[in-house]
All heavy atoms as an XYZ file, in Angstrom:
782
protein
N      23.000     21.244     30.974
C      23.820     21.973     29.981
C      24.115     23.318     30.551
O      23.086     24.014     30.920
C      23.145     21.977     28.637
C      24.068     22.734     27.575
S      23.313     22.819     25.928
C      23.307     21.074     25.507
N      25.319     23.845     30.591
C      25.578     25.151     30.993
C      24.919     26.209     30.114
O      24.798     26.023     28.942
C      27.146     25.313     31.098
C      27.607     23.935     30.850
C      26.515     23.107     30.301
N      24.574     27.366     30.710
C      23.875     28.401     29.980
C      24.661     28.904     28.745
O      24.136     29.113     27.752
C      23.514     29.472     30.917
C      22.783     30.651     30.293
C      22.249     31.609     31.181
N      20.824     31.170     31.397
C      20.002     31.663     32.142
N      20.404     32.707     32.930
N      18.836     31.206     32.253
N      25.982     29.212     28.912
C      26.781     29.681     27.650
C      26.774     28.664     26.544
O      26.636     29.128     25.419
C      28.236     29.876     28.212
C      27.992     30.060     29.668
C      26.850     29.248     30.059
N      26.743     27.457     26.794
C      26.694     26.387     25.744
C      25.294     26.490     24.957
O      25.201     26.352     23.803
C      26.938     25.086     26.246
N      24.320     26.700     25.772
C      22.982     26.829     25.245
C      22.833     27.985     24.334
O      22.234     28.011     23.273
C      21.949     26.885     26.350
C      20.464     26.935     25.913
C      20.051     25.708     25.158
C      19.578     27.125     27.130
N      23.444     29.139     24.732
C      23.402     30.357     23.933
C      24.186     30.179     22.645
O      23.861     30.743     21.601
C      23.942     31.543     24.701
C      23.059     32.048     25.955
C      23.783     33.104     26.578
C      21.695     32.445     25.403
N      25.194     29.341     22.610
C      26.015     29.098     21.449
C      25.201     28.164     20.456
O      25.430     28.285     19.220
C      27.385     28.419     21.752
C      28.360     29.398     22.480
C      29.614     28.617     22.897
C      28.701     30.617     21.581
N      24.375     27.397     20.987
C      23.657     26.462     20.117
C      22.356     27.090     19.533
O      21.882     26.703     18.464
C      23.179     25.129     20.919
C      24.359     24.237     21.303
C      23.840     23.105     22.181
C      25.007     23.699     20.063
N      21.918     28.107     20.211
C      20.622     28.758     19.695
C      20.737     29.252     18.237
O      19.824     28.993     17.441
C      20.320     29.908     20.645
C      18.954     30.602     20.420
C      17.847     29.439     20.596
C      18.697     31.628     21.420
N      21.847     29.942     17.820
C      21.922     30.364     16.382
C      21.890     29.179     15.449
O      21.511     29.403     14.316
C      23.270     31.125     16.354
C      23.540     31.567     17.733
C      22.902     30.499     18.646
N      22.366     28.059     15.865
C      22.412     26.888     15.001
C      20.924     26.440     14.656
O      20.658     25.952     13.516
C      23.141     25.703     15.618
C      24.623     25.887     15.698
C      25.279     24.733     16.398
C      25.219     26.066     14.321
N      19.929     26.702     15.545
C      18.604     26.317     15.202
C      18.090     27.122     14.044
O      17.270     26.588     13.220
C      17.748     26.491     16.424
C      18.003     25.625     17.633
C      17.136     26.026     18.795
C      17.705     24.162     17.259
N      18.464     28.395     13.929
C      18.040     29.223     12.760
C      18.680     28.788     11.572
O      18.058     28.892     10.437
C      18.334     30.707     13.152
C      17.490     31.205     14.177
C      18.122     31.494     15.429
C      16.194     31.551     13.997
C      17.310     32.051     16.407
C      15.389     32.104     15.050
C      15.954     32.344     16.328
N      19.913     28.275     11.501
C      20.608     27.820     10.378
C      20.018     26.572      9.860
O      19.932     26.271      8.669
C      21.997     27.648     10.650
C      22.827     28.982     10.923
C      24.242     28.603     11.286
C      22.771     29.854      9.690
N      19.537     25.714     10.773
C      19.055     24.348     10.441
C      17.515     24.422     10.071
O      16.988     23.445      9.505
C      19.176     23.352     11.535
C      20.628     23.118     11.973
C      20.770     22.151     13.172
C      21.334     22.487     10.711
N      16.824     25.490     10.371
C      15.377     25.606     10.076
C      15.240     25.669      8.539
O      15.999     26.194      7.841
C      14.785     26.856     10.725
N      14.202     24.952      8.049
C      13.929     25.002      6.587
C      13.652     26.354      6.073
O      12.828     27.066      6.701
C      12.868     24.001      6.346
C      12.157     23.922      7.703
C      13.194     24.252      8.752
N      14.224     26.780      4.971
C      13.974     28.052      4.410
C      12.630     28.011      3.716
O      12.233     27.058      3.035
C      14.956     28.373      3.354
N      11.851     29.037      3.908
C      10.507     29.190      3.255
C      10.632     29.828      1.866
O      11.345     30.786      1.770
C       9.577     30.030      4.191
C       9.328     29.422      5.538
C       8.565     30.309      6.364
O       8.183     31.392      5.969
N       8.055     29.858      7.497
N      10.039     29.184      0.905
C      10.044     29.696     -0.381
C       9.286     31.035     -0.446
O       8.073     31.025     -0.033
C       9.510     28.680     -1.406
N       9.837     32.118     -0.937
C       9.195     33.407     -1.014
C       8.300     33.412     -2.211
O       8.700     33.081     -3.306
C      10.254     34.528     -1.151
N       7.093     33.803     -1.960
C       6.075     33.874     -3.048
C       6.357     35.159     -3.747
O       6.585     36.204     -3.188
C       4.649     34.002     -2.373
C       3.527     34.061     -3.351
C       2.209     34.135     -2.638
O       2.001     33.404     -1.669
O       1.419     35.002     -3.094
N       6.388     35.102     -5.195
C       6.669     36.320     -5.890
C       5.627     37.381     -5.675
O       4.500     37.163     -5.498
C       6.734     35.881     -7.358
C       5.945     34.591     -7.363
C       6.088     34.033     -6.007
N       6.035     38.668     -5.727
C       5.215     39.812     -5.482
C       4.293     39.957     -6.682
O       4.795     39.855     -7.801
C       5.931     41.052     -5.224
C       6.740     41.154     -3.972
C       7.588     42.427     -3.961
C       5.781     41.156     -2.719
N       3.040     40.265     -6.456
C       2.110     40.539     -7.641
C       2.547     41.883     -8.197
O       3.036     42.760     -7.602
C       0.718     40.510     -7.029
C       0.986     40.978     -5.624
C       2.268     40.432     -5.259
N       2.172     42.068     -9.530
C       2.398     43.366    -10.135
C       1.414     44.347     -9.497
O       0.416     44.003     -8.932
C       2.052     43.266    -11.659
O       0.676     42.961    -11.809
C       2.871     42.234    -12.370
N       1.718     45.673     -9.523
C       0.841     46.617     -8.941
C      -0.515     46.578     -9.496
O      -1.540     46.807     -8.810
C       1.546     47.985     -9.273
C       3.008     47.660     -9.375
C       3.001     46.250    -10.036
N      -0.718     46.365    -10.793
C      -1.982     46.251    -11.485
C      -2.796     45.108    -10.902
O      -4.010     45.176    -10.694
C      -1.863     46.204    -13.030
C      -1.241     47.476    -13.680
C       0.261     47.543    -13.513
O       0.879     46.538    -13.281
O       0.850     48.604    -13.662
N      -2.075     43.977    -10.762
C      -2.766     42.753    -10.270
C      -3.185     42.954     -8.841
O      -4.296     42.500     -8.413
C      -1.869     41.539    -10.422
N      -2.358     43.653     -8.026
C      -2.669     43.846     -6.611
C      -3.901     44.793     -6.476
O      -4.710     44.621     -5.589
C      -1.436     44.368     -5.893
C      -1.707     44.602     -4.435
C      -1.653     43.470     -3.535
C      -2.000     45.884     -3.831
C      -1.912     43.683     -2.180
C      -2.237     46.074     -2.552
C      -2.196     44.934     -1.735
N      -3.983     45.821     -7.295
C      -5.027     46.861     -7.294
C      -6.314     46.357     -7.823
O      -7.414     46.935     -7.581
C      -4.583     48.123     -7.999
N      -6.355     45.181     -8.512
C      -7.617     44.659     -9.062
C      -8.609     44.344     -7.986
O      -8.298     43.722     -6.995
C      -7.227     43.313     -9.829
C      -8.311     42.919    -10.677
C      -7.850     41.728    -11.584
O      -6.854     41.896    -12.251
O      -8.517     40.643    -11.504
N      -9.783     44.858     -8.152
C     -10.817     44.644     -7.137
C     -10.834     45.600     -5.956
O     -11.746     45.506     -5.117
N      -9.949     46.585     -5.935
C      -9.793     47.492     -4.899
C     -10.171     48.871     -5.406
O     -10.000     49.216     -6.473
C      -8.344     47.506     -4.317
C      -8.080     46.135     -3.652
C      -6.582     46.211     -3.126
C      -6.189     45.008     -2.588
N      -6.028     43.840     -3.503
N     -10.792     49.628     -4.482
C     -11.253     51.032     -4.803
C     -10.027     52.044     -4.570
O      -9.322     51.861     -3.621
C     -12.379     51.507     -3.862
C     -12.970     52.793     -4.173
C     -14.251     52.968     -3.334
N     -14.243     52.466     -1.992
C     -13.972     53.178     -0.907
N     -13.713     54.468     -1.015
N     -14.039     52.615      0.296
N      -9.814     52.801     -5.521
C      -8.686     53.777     -5.504
C      -9.185     55.139     -5.052
O     -10.078     55.615     -5.580
C      -7.984     53.864     -6.894
C      -6.792     54.657     -6.956
C      -6.188     54.739     -8.357
N      -5.079     55.632     -8.455
C      -3.817     55.310     -8.183
N      -3.547     54.072     -7.849
N      -2.902     56.145     -8.235
N      -8.451     55.699     -4.100
C      -8.796     57.048     -3.585
C      -7.501     57.949     -3.887
O      -6.488     57.620     -3.275
C      -9.087     56.983     -2.093
C      -9.418     58.446     -1.592
C     -10.254     56.077     -1.803
N      -7.668     59.019     -4.655
C      -6.529     59.801     -4.953
C      -6.221     60.755     -3.794
O      -7.096     61.136     -3.017
C      -6.905     60.619     -6.174
C      -6.982     59.794     -7.473
C      -5.689     59.094     -7.887
O      -4.616     59.592     -7.558
O      -5.768     58.063     -8.512
N      -4.974     61.090     -3.657
C      -4.571     62.063     -2.598
C      -3.092     62.217     -2.726
O      -2.358     61.861     -3.753
N      -2.431     62.846     -1.730
C      -0.967     63.070     -1.766
C      -0.308     61.645     -1.865
O       0.624     61.565     -2.644
C      -0.543     63.714     -0.441
C       0.918     64.070     -0.381
C       1.448     65.114     -1.160
C       1.827     63.359      0.449
C       2.766     65.476     -1.078
C       3.124     63.663      0.398
C       3.618     64.736     -0.373
N      -0.758     60.717     -1.110
C      -0.460     59.310     -1.367
C      -1.686     58.621     -1.733
O      -2.631     58.543     -0.939
C       0.224     58.704     -0.116
C       1.602     59.099      0.204
C       1.855     60.012      1.221
C       2.658     58.586     -0.565
C       3.124     60.410      1.480
C       3.988     58.984     -0.330
C       4.219     59.886      0.662
N      -1.814     58.049     -2.969
C      -3.062     57.348     -3.269
C      -3.319     56.135     -2.373
O      -2.405     55.511     -1.929
C      -2.803     56.919     -4.737
C      -1.668     57.765     -5.246
C      -0.867     58.124     -4.015
N      -4.596     55.877     -2.138
C      -4.993     54.697     -1.315
C      -5.700     53.753     -2.128
O      -6.378     54.029     -3.083
C      -5.912     55.156     -0.184
C      -5.326     56.293      0.793
C      -6.471     56.708      1.784
C      -4.209     55.747      1.576
N      -5.484     52.424     -1.776
C      -6.242     51.310     -2.262
C      -7.084     50.741     -1.107
O      -6.503     50.375     -0.163
C      -5.354     50.267     -2.871
C      -4.502     50.690     -4.032
C      -3.548     49.548     -4.400
C      -5.384     51.011     -5.242
N      -8.343     50.789     -1.320
C      -9.304     50.273     -0.295
C      -9.989     48.961     -0.705
O     -10.554     48.925     -1.742
C     -10.361     51.347      0.015
C     -11.302     50.915      1.085
C      -9.645     52.685      0.428
N      -9.769     47.929      0.101
C     -10.427     46.691     -0.086
C     -11.652     46.604      0.817
O     -11.581     46.453      1.922
C      -9.486     45.533      0.181
C      -9.985     44.206     -0.111
O     -11.231     44.115     -0.421
O      -9.252     43.199     -0.213
N     -12.858     46.908      0.268
C     -14.069     46.918      0.948
C     -14.417     45.612      1.661
O     -15.125     45.522      2.626
C     -15.195     47.508      0.155
C     -14.987     48.898     -0.254
O     -14.497     49.697      0.673
O     -15.281     49.330     -1.430
N     -14.007     44.459      0.983
C     -14.395     43.113      1.506
C     -13.638     42.838      2.781
O     -14.235     42.242      3.662
C     -14.069     42.141      0.432
C     -14.897     42.236     -0.868
O     -15.990     42.790     -0.773
O     -14.445     41.814     -1.937
N     -12.458     43.225      2.918
C     -11.609     42.911      4.171
C     -11.422     44.111      5.021
O     -10.743     44.007      6.025
C     -10.259     42.290      3.800
O      -9.565     43.286      3.041
C     -10.384     41.097      2.963
N     -11.873     45.320      4.627
C     -11.755     46.524      5.281
C     -10.279     46.919      5.454
O      -9.876     47.496      6.545
C     -12.445     46.470      6.681
N      -9.451     46.567      4.520
C      -8.078     46.856      4.542
C      -7.736     48.127      3.698
O      -8.390     48.344      2.658
C      -7.195     45.685      4.003
N      -6.884     48.936      4.093
C      -6.511     50.154      3.394
C      -4.944     50.064      3.147
O      -4.173     49.836      4.060
C      -6.775     51.445      4.192
C      -6.347     52.670      3.515
C      -8.243     51.540      4.521
N      -4.628     50.191      1.825
C      -3.175     50.158      1.463
C      -2.744     51.516      0.844
O      -3.431     52.157      0.241
C      -3.010     49.049      0.314
C      -3.428     47.687      0.727
C      -4.668     47.248      0.527
C      -2.544     46.864      1.515
C      -5.080     45.986      0.905
C      -2.934     45.614      1.888
C      -4.258     45.122      1.574
O      -4.589     43.877      1.962
N      -1.562     51.876      1.291
C      -0.934     53.117      0.837
C      -0.071     52.863     -0.369
O       0.803     52.047     -0.296
C      -0.086     53.708      1.983
C       0.561     55.053      1.814
C      -0.476     56.210      1.738
C       1.605     55.263      2.894
N      -0.342     53.538     -1.467
C       0.393     53.428     -2.701
C       1.545     54.456     -2.618
O       1.232     55.680     -2.568
C      -0.468     53.639     -3.888
C       0.297     53.424     -5.212
C      -0.633     53.652     -6.422
O      -1.676     53.083     -6.432
O      -0.241     54.391     -7.299
N       2.760     53.993     -2.720
C       3.985     54.806     -2.610
C       4.553     54.929     -4.066
O       5.215     53.905     -4.471
C       4.959     54.405     -1.533
C       4.226     54.208     -0.256
C       6.090     55.324     -1.494
C       5.061     53.465      0.690
N       4.352     56.073     -4.780
C       4.865     56.161     -6.078
C       6.499     56.120     -5.996
O       7.097     56.545     -5.159
C       4.452     57.481     -6.557
C       3.266     57.826     -5.700
C       3.548     57.208     -4.364
N       6.996     55.388     -7.016
C       8.544     55.298     -7.086
C       9.114     56.697     -7.180
O       8.664     57.509     -7.879
C       8.933     54.496     -8.323
N      10.200     56.905     -6.464
C      10.906     58.158     -6.567
C      10.191     59.255     -5.779
O      10.529     60.444     -6.002
N       9.212     59.005     -4.866
C       8.522     60.004     -4.109
C       9.520     60.779     -3.217
O       9.418     61.992     -3.094
C       7.463     59.362     -3.338
C       6.813     60.383     -2.300
C       6.137     61.522     -2.983
N       4.765     61.082     -3.355
C       3.870     61.896     -3.803
N       4.115     63.161     -3.926
N       2.636     61.432     -4.180
N      10.550     60.072     -2.691
C      11.501     60.775     -1.900
C      11.041     61.183     -0.536
O      10.035     60.744     -0.088
N      11.778     62.125      0.149
C      11.449     62.517      1.484
C      10.249     63.381      1.433
O       9.975     64.116      0.454
C      12.628     63.319      2.049
C      13.824     62.489      2.265
O      13.796     61.214      2.135
O      14.938     63.039      2.433
N       9.459     63.451      2.501
C       8.379     64.387      2.717
C       8.222     64.813      4.190
O       8.836     64.182      5.013
C       7.113     63.761      2.123
C       6.567     62.542      2.927
C       5.719     62.706      3.897
C       7.044     61.343      2.545
C       5.240     61.617      4.623
C       6.577     60.260      3.288
C       5.698     60.357      4.356
N       7.591     65.949      4.329
C       7.472     66.473      5.638
C       6.234     65.879      6.357
O       5.141     65.866      5.735
C       7.380     67.999      5.607
C       8.649     68.632      5.065
C       7.021     68.611      7.049
C       8.534     70.104      4.804
N       6.381     65.393      7.556
C       5.339     64.773      8.332
C       5.069     65.660      9.506
O       5.950     65.876     10.338
C       5.660     63.384      8.747
C       4.567     62.788      9.611
C       3.391     62.256      9.065
C       4.831     62.624     11.014
C       2.389     61.704      9.879
C       3.750     62.100     11.781
C       2.610     61.552     11.238
N       3.790     66.201      9.593
C       3.434     67.076     10.753
C       2.196     66.491     11.391
O       1.142     66.291     10.772
C       3.144     68.537     10.211
C       2.551     69.428     11.291
C       3.503     69.836     12.302
O       4.491     70.450     12.029
N       3.247     69.535     13.581
N       2.280     66.090     12.653
C       1.127     65.553     13.327
C       0.572     66.682     14.218
O       1.231     67.507     14.747
C       1.572     64.332     14.182
O       2.493     64.689     15.149
N      -0.736     66.601     14.356
C      -1.473     67.543     15.209
C      -2.646     66.931     15.916
O      -2.949     65.726     15.681
C      -1.933     68.720     14.349
O      -2.942     68.259     13.450
N      -3.210     67.673     16.763
C      -4.317     67.191     17.545
C      -5.535     68.143     17.280
O      -5.619     69.200     17.835
C      -4.033     67.211     19.044
C      -5.054     66.598     19.977
C      -5.240     65.107     19.709
C      -4.636     66.793     21.463
N      -6.412     67.775     16.257
C      -7.486     68.691     15.861
C      -8.570     68.880     16.963
O      -9.140     69.886     16.984
C      -8.071     68.068     14.632
C      -7.653     66.646     14.621
C      -6.345     66.618     15.499
N      -8.674     67.889     17.770
C      -9.658     68.036     18.914
C      -9.054     67.681     20.185
O      -8.232     66.762     20.363
C     -10.853     67.099     18.610
C     -11.622     67.426     17.447
C     -12.756     66.419     17.160
N     -13.473     66.668     15.962
C     -12.982     66.278     14.711
N     -11.837     65.608     14.752
N     -13.650     66.475     13.688
N      -9.407     68.380     21.258
C      -8.889     68.062     22.570
C      -9.822     67.345     23.460
O     -10.937     67.077     23.002
N      -9.337     66.972     24.648
C     -10.212     66.296     25.560
C     -10.897     67.231     26.501
O     -11.653     66.754     27.441
C      -9.431     65.145     26.317
C      -9.043     64.121     25.285
C      -8.290     65.689     27.002
N     -10.598     68.496     26.441
C     -11.168     69.472     27.405
C     -10.508     69.555     28.769
O     -11.148     70.025     29.648
N      -9.281     69.084     28.879
C      -8.588     69.213     30.086
C      -7.175     69.641     29.953
O      -6.464     69.006     29.182
C      -8.642     67.822     30.827
O      -7.874     67.890     31.977
N      -6.763     70.802     30.414
C      -5.430     71.289     30.349
C      -4.449     70.509     31.196
O      -3.319     70.458     31.001
C      -5.334     72.700     30.668
C      -5.899     73.564     29.608
O      -6.066     73.171     28.427
N      -6.398     74.739     29.963
N      -4.975     69.723     32.203
C      -4.130     68.920     33.079
C      -3.438     67.860     32.244
O      -2.324     67.434     32.566
C      -4.956     68.344     34.217
C      -5.472     69.325     35.140
O      -4.961     70.521     35.081
O      -6.489     69.003     35.827
N      -4.047     67.364     31.217
C      -3.464     66.351     30.346
C      -2.458     66.800     29.338
O      -1.690     66.130     28.838
C      -4.538     65.494     29.658
C      -5.501     64.763     30.588
C      -6.687     64.074     29.734
C      -4.784     63.597     31.324
N      -2.626     68.133     29.005
C      -1.770     68.681     27.932
C      -2.166     68.357     26.613
O      -1.349     68.412     25.669
N      -3.429     67.938     26.361
C      -3.917     67.628     25.082
C      -4.905     68.714     24.583
O      -6.159     68.498     24.487
C      -4.658     66.261     25.167
C      -3.808     65.100     25.590
C      -4.741     63.853     25.747
C      -2.737     64.825     24.624
N      -4.408     69.825     24.363
C      -5.161     71.014     23.881
C      -5.376     70.867     22.415
O      -4.539     70.590     21.660
C      -4.519     72.346     24.256
C      -4.289     72.508     25.730
O      -5.167     72.125     26.471
O      -3.212     73.083     26.027
N      -6.686     71.248     22.022
C      -6.949     71.146     20.555
C      -6.157     72.174     19.841
O      -5.779     73.236     20.336
C      -8.452     71.359     20.354
C      -8.924     72.706     20.517
C     -10.413     72.850     20.191
N     -10.956     73.893     20.998
C     -11.708     73.739     22.038
N     -12.068     72.521     22.398
N     -12.108     74.814     22.716
N      -5.786     71.811     18.606
C      -5.035     72.640     17.777
C      -3.467     72.503     18.035
O      -2.667     73.198     17.398
N      -3.137     71.724     19.008
C      -1.689     71.498     19.347
C      -0.930     70.790     18.252
O      -1.365     69.835     17.730
C      -1.640     70.627     20.634
C      -0.249     70.477     21.158
C      -0.333     69.583     22.547
O      -1.348     69.135     22.886
N       0.807     69.537     23.160
N       0.232     71.344     17.906
C       1.109     70.827     16.902
C       2.204     70.079     17.580
O       2.754     70.519     18.558
C       1.659     71.902     15.996
C       0.626     72.651     15.134
C       1.361     73.754     14.341
C      -0.075     71.727     14.246
N       2.557     68.910     16.968
C       3.646     68.159     17.612
C       4.887     68.418     16.619
O       4.880     69.246     15.735
C       3.297     66.678     17.588
C       2.149     66.344     18.503
N       2.332     66.409     19.830
C       0.831     66.180     18.192
C       1.121     66.143     20.401
N       0.228     65.975     19.416
N       5.926     67.596     16.892
C       7.172     67.847     16.105
C       6.963     67.548     14.617
O       6.211     66.750     14.210
C       8.249     66.890     16.612
C       8.710     67.132     18.084
C       9.721     66.205     18.513
O      10.402     65.593     17.622
O       9.834     65.899     19.696
N       7.750     68.360     13.847
C       7.722     68.210     12.437
C       8.945     67.260     12.103
O       9.978     67.474     12.641
C       7.912     69.586     11.668
O       6.840     70.379     12.040
C       7.875     69.343     10.204
N       8.689     66.319     11.168
C       9.798     65.367     10.923
C       9.952     65.260      9.405
O       8.884     65.380      8.656
C       9.441     63.904     11.414
C       9.378     63.958     12.955
C       8.912     62.682     13.433
N       8.945     62.516     14.875
C       7.987     62.844     15.614
N       6.775     63.268     15.063
N       7.932     62.794     16.925
N      11.119     65.019      8.900
C      11.412     64.713      7.554
C      11.432     63.201      7.387
O      12.310     62.581      8.121
C      12.634     65.320      7.110
C      13.049     65.144      5.559
C      12.035     65.885      4.742
C      14.368     65.715      5.303
N      10.488     62.579      6.664
C      10.504     61.067      6.664
C      10.534     60.551      5.186
O      10.325     61.371      4.262
C       9.214     60.535      7.354
C       9.190     60.870      8.822
C       7.968     61.078      6.667
N      10.887     59.287      5.096
C      10.924     58.666      3.844
C      10.523     57.216      3.976
O      10.789     56.631      5.097
C      12.266     58.738      3.136
N       9.950     56.537      3.013
C       9.646     55.193      3.119
C      10.863     54.399      2.604
O      11.486     54.748      1.614
C       8.408     54.839      2.165
C       7.126     55.359      2.813
C       6.556     56.450      2.213
C       6.545     54.760      3.894
C       5.357     56.988      2.736
C       5.343     55.209      4.345
C       4.772     56.420      3.814
N      11.099     53.238      3.189
C      12.237     52.375      2.898
C      11.745     50.933      2.866
O      11.047     50.505      3.655
C      13.360     52.486      3.935
C      14.546     51.652      3.681
C      15.581     51.893      4.799
O      15.573     52.936      5.359
O      16.328     51.075      4.971
N      12.099     50.262      1.700
C      11.685     48.885      1.521
C      12.749     47.955      2.155
O      13.901     48.054      1.865
C      11.480     48.598      0.110
C      10.946     47.160     -0.167
C      10.708     46.990     -1.627
N      10.003     45.753     -1.776
C       9.214     45.497     -2.793
N       9.131     46.347     -3.751
N       8.562     44.373     -2.850
N      12.224     47.017      3.004
C      13.120     46.046      3.598
C      12.404     44.707      3.374
O      11.430     44.411      3.928
C      13.364     46.307      5.076
C      13.970     47.640      5.288
C      14.160     45.175      5.744
C      14.108     48.025      6.743
N      13.020     43.935      2.380
C      12.316     42.691      2.027
C      10.990     42.956      1.388
O      10.814     43.685      0.406
N       9.955     42.398      1.934
C       8.572     42.493      1.382
C       7.785     43.571      2.008
O       6.614     43.782      1.758
C       7.843     41.176      1.511
C       8.412     40.044      0.698
C       7.789     38.657      0.897
N       6.332     38.749      0.588
C       5.843     38.340     -0.620
N       6.763     37.954     -1.551
N       4.613     38.355     -0.821
N       8.375     44.199      3.036
C       7.654     45.273      3.750
C       8.261     46.658      3.556
O       9.490     46.791      3.144
C       7.720     44.929      5.196
C       7.198     43.636      5.551
C       6.652     43.499      6.930
N       6.125     42.187      7.205
C       4.787     42.019      7.338
N       4.021     43.023      7.319
N       4.358     40.857      7.613
N       7.396     47.683      3.801
C       7.868     49.072      3.694
C       7.814     49.716      5.006
O       6.948     49.488      5.766
C       6.972     49.788      2.675
C       7.397     51.310      2.637
C       7.096     49.192      1.301
């Protein structure tokens, strides 16, 4: 089969694949059940059993400033990783796409 014909048939495989039923999302209260809550700028939910950490994003939080830094260096100026070094400041926001943020 010539390559262009194969490329035309490839999208058909996605159309013919069975659709997976989406499991409904749990309520925030149900999801937080059994997890330890840590307050902060963004509250955290910590699941000690699975060692998972979840970030709670309050509705309407909007944009926020993100500043990354390097509090400790490696002791070599050749690498350019000096302690106290600030990186770029960015204005960021969380966006939901499907079931992910």
